N, C-alpha and C positions, 0 to 999 in steps of 0.2 A: 664554959668560958675559955677552956683551953683551946677549943677549936677556933674560936674567934681570934685569940691571940696568935695562933699558928697562921691563920689566913692573913692577918695584918703583917706578921713577920715576913711572909713570903710574897707580899704584894709590893707595889711600886713605892709605897710610903714606908716600907720596913726600915730602911737605914736612917730615917729622919728622927728628930728629937720627939720626946713624948708630947711636948706642947704643940708642935706642928701636927702630929698625928691626931691629937684631940680636936684641933681646929678643923681638920679635914673631915673627921668622923662626925663632928657636930654639924657641919655644913651639909653633909650627906643625909643625916637624920632629919634635919630641918626641911630639906627638899622632899624627902619621902613623906614626911608628915603633911606638908603642904599639898602634895599630889593626892594623898589619901583623903584629906579634907575636901579637896575639890571634887573627887570622885563621889564622896558621900553627899555633898551638896547637889551635885548633878543628878544623882539617883533620887534624892528627895524632891527637888524642885524642877527637874528636867522637863516634866510634862506640862508645867505652867509657863515655860520659857518659849518665847517666839523667836525662832531662828530664821533669818532671812539671808539669802545669798544674792549677790548682785553688786552692782556698782552704784 
């Protein structure tokens, strides 16, 4: 946990308040979780999906 605190302290959001830091970190975590969920769904159902390229 000390490593995470040190990284946050030395990052661009270091001088901001704890509330703003928590909002930024929760937004980052939600984006990462969404991307991971999309990857898992793509790996499970990707072979059943029809992908068409064109206009």
